[in-house]
C-alpha positions as CSV (number, residue, x, y, z in Angstrom):
1,M,-9.8,-8.4,4.0
2,S,-12.9,-6.2,3.8
3,E,-11.4,-3.4,5.9
4,V,-10.5,0.0,4.6
5,W,-6.8,0.9,4.5
6,E,-5.0,4.3,4.6
7,R,-1.5,5.6,4.8
8,S,-0.3,6.0,8.4
9,A,-0.5,9.7,9.4
10,D,3.2,10.3,10.4
11,V,4.9,8.6,7.4
12,L,7.4,10.8,5.5
13,W,7.6,9.7,1.9
14,R,9.0,10.8,-1.5
15,R,8.7,9.5,-5.0
16,T,11.9,8.3,-6.6
17,A,12.8,7.4,-10.2
18,T,12.0,3.8,-9.4
19,G,9.2,3.9,-6.9
20,V,8.6,5.4,-3.4
21,V,10.7,5.7,-0.3
22,V,8.8,5.8,3.0
23,L,10.1,6.6,6.5
24,P,7.5,5.5,9.1
25,N,7.4,7.4,12.4
26,N,8.2,4.3,14.4
27,C,11.3,3.4,12.3
28,S,14.7,4.9,11.9
29,T,15.3,3.3,8.5
30,A,13.7,4.4,5.2
31,V,12.1,1.6,3.1
32,A,12.2,1.6,-0.7
33,L,8.9,0.5,-2.3
34,V,9.0,-0.6,-5.9
35,G,6.6,-2.3,-8.3
36,L,3.4,-3.5,-6.7
37,R,4.2,-2.1,-3.2
38,A,4.9,1.4,-4.6
39,A,1.6,1.2,-6.6
40,L,-0.2,0.2,-3.4
41,W,1.2,3.2,-1.6
42,E,0.4,5.5,-4.5
43,S,-3.2,4.2,-4.6
44,L,-3.9,5.1,-1.0
45,V,-4.3,8.9,-1.6
46,R,-7.6,8.3,0.3
47,P,-8.7,5.3,2.3
48,L,-9.7,2.3,0.2
49,S,-10.8,-1.3,0.5
50,V,-8.8,-4.2,-0.9
51,P,-11.2,-4.6,-3.9
52,A,-11.0,-0.8,-4.6
53,I,-7.2,-0.9,-4.5
54,A,-7.2,-4.0,-6.8
55,G,-9.3,-2.0,-9.3
56,T,-7.0,1.0,-9.1
57,I,-3.8,-1.0,-9.8
58,S,-5.4,-3.7,-12.0
59,S,-2.8,-3.4,-14.7
60,L,-0.2,-4.8,-12.3
61,L,-2.3,-7.7,-11.2
62,P,-3.5,-11.0,-12.6
63,D,-6.9,-11.2,-14.3
64,E,-8.4,-13.4,-11.6
65,S,-10.1,-11.2,-9.0
66,D,-9.4,-13.7,-6.1
67,D,-5.7,-13.7,-6.9
68,S,-5.7,-9.9,-7.3
69,E,-7.2,-9.3,-3.9
70,R,-4.9,-11.9,-2.3
71,I,-1.9,-10.2,-3.8
72,V,-3.1,-6.8,-2.7
73,G,-3.8,-8.1,0.8
74,E,-0.2,-9.6,1.0
75,G,1.2,-6.2,-0.1
76,L,-0.8,-4.4,2.4
77,L,0.3,-6.7,5.2
78,H,3.9,-5.8,4.3
79,L,3.1,-2.1,4.4
80,V,1.3,-2.5,7.8
81,A,4.3,-4.4,9.2
82,I,6.7,-1.6,8.4
83,G,4.3,1.0,9.8
84,A,3.5,2.7,6.5
85,V,-0.2,1.7,6.3
86,R,-2.9,1.2,8.9
87,E,-6.6,0.2,9.0
88,S,-8.6,3.4,8.5
89,T,-10.3,4.9,11.5
90,D,-13.0,6.6,9.4
C-alpha cells in the first residue's frame, strides 16, 4: 500500500477516555475505535502513507517493518470499510 490516506471529510468524531468514536457520513451508527485503530485515526491529522503512519505509531507496532506496514494496512482497510478514511485526493 503506497497510497496516501486521509480522514474522510464528512466524519464526525470525538476523543473518549478509551479512544475515538467516529460517525461516518454514510452510516447511522457510531463506531468506537480503540488501541491501534484509534492511533491510526489520530495519526491522520494530515494525509500520510502507510510507512509514515507506521513511523508515527511505531510504539504500538512490532519491530519488523514489514509486519508493521501490514498491520497498519489492515487497520486502514477497516477504517476505509466503515467510511472513516479514504485514499487522499491530493
